[in-house]
C-alpha positions in Angstrom: 89.5 71.4 136.4 86.5 71.2 134.1 83.9 73.4 135.8 80.3 73.7 134.8 78.2 76.6 135.9 74.4 76.2 135.6 71.9 79.0 135.9 68.5 80.2 134.7 66.4 83.4 134.9 66.9 87.0 134.0 70.2 88.8 133.4 70.6 89.3 137.1 70.6 85.5 137.5 73.2 85.0 134.7 75.8 87.9 134.9 77.1 87.1 138.4 77.8 83.6 137.4 79.6 84.7 134.2 81.8 86.9 136.4 82.6 83.8 138.6 83.3 81.8 135.4 85.7 84.4 134.1 87.6 84.5 137.3 87.9 80.7 137.3 89.0 80.6 133.7 91.7 83.2 134.6 92.9 80.6 137.2 93.4 78.1 134.4 90.2 76.1 134.6 88.1 75.0 131.7 84.7 76.7 132.3 81.4 76.1 130.6 78.3 78.1 131.5 74.9 76.6 130.6 71.9 78.9 130.5 69.1 80.2 128.2 70.1 80.6 124.6 69.3 84.4 124.6 72.3 85.0 126.9 74.8 83.6 124.4 76.3 87.0 123.6 76.6 87.9 127.3 78.4 84.6 128.1 80.7 85.0 125.1 81.7 88.5 126.3 83.2 86.9 129.4 85.2 84.5 127.3 83.4 81.3 128.5 82.3 78.2 126.7 78.5 78.2 126.3 75.9 75.4 126.4 72.4 76.7 125.4 69.3 75.7 127.3 65.9 76.0 125.8 64.4 77.8 128.7 64.0 81.5 127.9 62.0 82.7 130.9 62.4 86.3 129.9 60.6 85.7 126.6 57.9 83.8 128.4 57.4 86.7 130.9 57.3 89.2 128.0 54.7 87.3 126.0 51.0 88.1 126.3 50.3 84.7 127.9 53.2 85.2 130.3 51.9 88.5 131.4 48.5 86.9 132.1 50.2 84.2 134.2 52.1 86.9 136.2 48.9 88.7 137.0 47.2 85.5 138.1 46.8 84.3 141.7 50.0 82.4 142.5 48.0 79.2 143.0 46.3 79.7 139.7 49.6 79.7 138.0 49.8 75.9 138.4 47.2 75.5 135.7 49.7 76.8 133.2 52.6 74.6 134.3 51.9 71.6 132.1 51.9 73.8 128.9 54.5 76.4 129.7 56.9 75.3 132.3 57.1 71.5 132.6 58.6 70.9 129.1 61.2 73.6 129.7 62.2 72.1 133.1 62.5 68.6 131.7 64.6 69.7 128.7 66.9 72.0 130.7 67.5 69.3 133.3 68.6 66.9 130.6 71.1 69.5 129.3 72.4 70.4 132.8 72.8 66.7 133.8 74.8 65.8 130.7 77.2 68.8 131.3 77.4 68.0 135.0 78.4 64.3 134.3 81.3 65.5 132.2 82.6 68.1 134.7 84.9 67.9 137.8 83.0 70.6 139.7 79.4 71.9 139.2 78.4 75.4 140.5 74.7 75.8 140.2 71.7 78.2 140.9 68.9 76.4 142.6 66.5 77.7 139.9 68.1 75.1 137.6 66.6 72.3 139.7 70.0 70.7 139.7 69.2 69.6 143.2 67.2 66.8 141.5 70.4 65.1 140.3 72.9 66.3 142.9 72.6 62.9 144.7 74.5 61.3 141.7 77.8 63.1 142.4 77.4 65.1 145.6 81.2 65.5 146.0 81.4 67.9 143.1 78.2 69.9 143.5 78.2 73.5 144.9 75.1 75.7 145.2 75.7 79.4 144.4 73.1 82.0 144.9 72.7 85.8 145.1 69.4 85.6 147.0 69.3 83.7 150.4 65.9 82.0 149.8 66.6 78.4 150.7 68.3 78.0 154.0 66.0 79.0 156.9 67.1 81.7 159.4 65.5 83.6 162.2 67.3 86.8 161.2 64.9 87.7 158.3 61.9 86.3 156.4 62.4 84.5 153.0 63.4 87.3 150.6 61.6 85.6 147.7 58.3 86.4 149.5 59.2 89.8 150.8 55.8 91.4 150.0 53.9 89.0 152.3 53.2 90.1 155.9 55.4 87.6 157.7 55.7 88.3 161.5 59.2 87.8 162.9 58.4 84.7 164.8 57.5 83.0 161.4 60.8 84.0 159.7 62.1 80.4 159.6 58.8 79.0 158.6 58.6 81.3 155.6 61.5 79.4 153.9 59.1 76.4 153.4 57.4 78.5 150.8 60.4 78.0 148.5 59.9 74.3 148.8 56.3 74.7 147.5 57.7 75.9 144.2 59.9 72.7 144.0 56.9 70.5 144.8 54.9 72.1 141.9 57.6 70.8 139.6 57.7 67.2 140.9 56.2 65.9 137.6 58.9 67.1 135.2 61.6 66.2 137.7 60.2 62.7 138.0 60.0 62.4 134.3 63.6 63.5 133.9 64.9 61.0 136.5 62.9 58.2 135.0 64.1 59.0 131.5 67.7 58.9 132.7 67.4 55.7 134.7 67.6 57.4 138.1 65.5 56.2 141.1 62.3 58.1 141.5 63.0 59.0 145.1 66.1 61.1 145.9 67.6 63.1 148.7 69.3 66.4 148.1 72.8 66.2 149.7 74.2 68.9 152.0 76.6 70.6 149.6 78.3 74.0 150.1 76.2 77.2 149.7 78.0 80.2 148.3 76.1 83.5 148.4 77.2 86.5 146.3 76.1 88.9 149.0 78.1 91.5 151.0 77.8 91.4 154.8 77.9 95.2 154.4 74.4 95.1 153.1 73.1 92.0 154.7 75.1 90.4 157.6 75.4 86.6 157.4 72.9 85.2 160.0 74.6 83.4 162.9 72.1 80.5 162.7 72.9 79.5 159.1 74.6 76.1 158.8 78.4 75.9 158.5 78.2 75.1 154.8 76.9 78.7 154.1 79.3 81.5 153.1 78.4 85.1 152.3 81.4 85.8 150.1 80.8 89.4 149.2 79.3 90.6 145.9 80.5 89.0 142.7 81.6 92.1 140.9 83.2 92.0 137.4 84.4 94.5 134.8 82.8 94.4 131.4 84.9 95.1 128.3 82.0 97.0 126.8 82.5 100.8 126.9 79.8 103.5 127.3 78.5 104.8 124.0 80.1 108.2 122.9 76.6 109.9 122.6 75.8 108.8 126.2 79.1 110.1 127.5 78.5 113.4 125.7 75.1 113.8 127.2 76.4 113.1 130.7 79.2 115.7 130.3 76.8 118.4 129.2 75.7 119.3 132.8 75.3 118.1 136.3 75.3 114.3 136.8 71.9 113.0 135.7 69.4 110.8 137.6 69.4 107.2 136.3 66.1 105.3 135.9 66.2 101.6 135.1 63.7 98.9 135.8 65.7 95.8 134.7 64.6 93.0 132.4 61.1 92.4 133.8 57.9 93.5 132.1 55.8 95.7 134.4 52.8 98.1 134.7 52.4 101.2 136.9 49.4 103.0 138.3 50.4 106.2 136.6 51.7 107.4 133.2 55.5 106.8 133.8 56.6 108.6 130.7 54.7 111.7 131.7 56.0 111.5 135.3 59.6 111.3 134.0 59.2 114.3 131.9 57.6 116.2 134.8 60.6 115.2 137.0 63.0 117.1 134.7 60.9 120.2 135.0 59.9 120.0 138.7 63.4 119.2 140.0 65.5 120.7 137.2 67.3 117.5 136.8 68.4 115.5 133.7 67.6 111.8 133.3 69.3 108.8 131.7 66.5 106.2 131.1 67.4 102.5 130.4 64.6 101.0 128.4 65.2 97.4 129.3 62.3 94.9 128.8 59.8 96.7 131.0 60.0 100.3 129.9 59.5 99.5 126.2 57.5 102.5 125.3 59.6 105.7 125.4 58.5 107.6 122.3 57.5 110.7 124.3 60.8 110.8 126.1 62.9 110.8 122.9 62.1 114.5 122.1 63.0 115.8 125.6 66.5 117.4 125.6 66.9 116.7 129.4 66.4 113.0 128.9 68.7 110.4 127.3 67.1 107.1 126.5 69.4 104.1 126.0 68.8 100.4 125.4 71.5 99.1 127.8 74.9 100.0 129.2 77.5 98.4 131.5 76.3 99.5 134.9 79.8 99.3 136.6 80.9 102.1 134.2 77.6 104.1 134.0 76.7 104.3 137.7 79.8 106.2 138.9 78.8 109.0 136.4 75.2 109.6 137.6 73.8 111.4 140.7 71.5 108.6 142.0 69.5 105.7 140.7 65.8 104.8 140.6 65.5 101.0 140.0 63.5 97.8 140.4 65.5 96.4 143.3 67.3 93.5 141.8 70.3 92.5 144.0 72.7 93.1 141.1 71.5 96.6 140.5 71.5 97.3 144.2 75.0 96.0 144.6 76.2 98.3 141.7 74.7 101.3 143.4 76.7 100.4 146.6 79.9 99.9 144.6 79.5 103.3 142.9 78.5 105.0 146.1 75.1 106.1 144.7 71.9 106.3 146.8 68.8 104.8 145.3 65.0 104.6 145.3 63.8 101.0 144.8 60.4 100.5 143.0 59.9 96.7 143.1 58.2 95.2 140.1 57.9 91.7 141.4 55.4 92.1 144.3 54.3 90.6 146.6 56.2 87.5 145.4 59.9 88.4 144.7 63.0 89.6 146.5 63.1 93.1 145.1 61.3 94.7 148.1 63.6 92.8 150.4 66.7 94.5 148.9 65.0 97.9 148.9 64.3 97.6 152.6 67.9 96.4 153.2 69.3 99.5 151.4 66.8 101.7 153.3 67.9 100.2 156.6 71.6 101.0 155.8 70.7 104.6 155.1 71.6 104.5 151.4 68.1 104.5 149.9 64.7 106.2 150.5 61.9 103.9 151.6 60.9 101.5 148.8 57.4 101.4 147.2 56.2 98.7 144.8 55.5 100.2 141.4 52.1 98.6 141.2 51.1 100.3 144.5 52.6 103.7 144.0 50.8 106.9 143.1 52.4 109.6 141.1 52.6 112.0 144.1 54.5 109.4 146.1 56.8 108.8 143.2 57.6 112.5 143.1 58.1 112.9 146.8 60.5 109.9 147.0 62.6 111.2 144.1 62.7 114.6 145.7 64.0 113.1 148.9 66.5 111.0 146.9 67.9 114.1 145.2 68.1 116.3 148.2 69.2 114.2 151.2 73.0 114.7 152.1 72.8 111.8 154.6 72.0 109.3 151.8 75.0 110.5 149.8 77.4 110.4 152.8 76.3 106.9 153.7 76.6 105.6 150.1 80.1 106.9 149.8 81.1 105.3 153.1 79.8 101.9 152.1 81.5 102.2 148.7 84.9 102.8 150.4 84.3 99.7 152.6 83.4 97.6 149.6 86.9 98.3 148.2 88.3 96.0 150.9 86.1 93.1 149.9 86.7 90.6 147.1 83.7 88.3 146.9 84.8 86.7 143.6 88.2 85.7 145.0 86.5 84.2 148.2 84.1 82.2 146.0 86.8 81.0 143.7 88.8 79.7 146.7 85.8 77.8 147.9 85.1 76.3 144.5 88.7 75.2 144.1 88.6 73.3 147.4 89.2 69.6 147.0 85.9 67.8 146.2 86.0 65.6 149.3 86.4 68.7 151.5 83.6 70.5 149.7 81.2 67.6 150.3 82.2 67.4 154.0 81.4 71.2 154.2 84.8 72.2 155.4 
């Protein structure tokens, strides 16, 4: 089959789909992944055909104007949509639609807004997500708004907030449909929903529709190896603490560089620090012998070699902690809007993490106390190793591939 995979966002929104694409290609399918141009190298590393989309949201968020937008009141963001977002949405939809027309099966992230043309060929459309932020459930509030104080009796209602985001994009969606000769009004069909989530972290709610499947995490194995100098550093002593805040720009209430240096002294621990997009200033860390600063590394190969992980709470990073059997401390960057706090709470509830604290709300003293607990709690390490053993029995990628390969008529009928 010709299979199109459509996704947008940060690396955490792209890599799981590349993993799926690689598995589908190994099954003999012709797979094309369409996403932002800046992920061309990542997609190529999985051996997939690539269609670039002019929608580099990471670059927008990292820009000065993007940072201002992120700091604004969520409702004030709408003022920037016409200039910043609408053109990207309309252009990306045109690219996605053209690829979807030429494909036998279309696997897509809802961030792509491909729901807006799914009515044209519902029999080949499959939603695939790693965050359950669309289908309402009473089991938990909408993860995408995890920082809002939602009482349990409003859990189902909170999923309407996702729809607000779609309604904010009605203009570019309408322009896209008009420019392609599609009726202005449309209804999103009930297509299968695949979630790259392990029930070991978050059990699938019993009240989700029958078209939903928690397949298990979409783990892959990168061909990239760890750099020799990084391996040398790790082997020089006890396993270091890993600090990584992903690909989102951020600010903290305290001097993070000074705090990391103090960690090495106070707890006599070594650190591996991943710069990413957020921790771009690391000049003071470079001269500290107990700290190794790196630009990036394949997490599935790095995590097994460290003691524990301090991270932003993305589901991909959280899943890699579980796979490696490493406890963590989640410091959400996206707050109160965003799913990072949700995953931090889920890991805490499973006993594999200390209580999460948003980085923008955290004091230096709280940072130190949480890290101390992370480094010195045997219970966390026992629980993490136990879940890692259970995850070995799970194959989320294989389960997802079987669902994707199901005959189109069966997929549309939600069987």
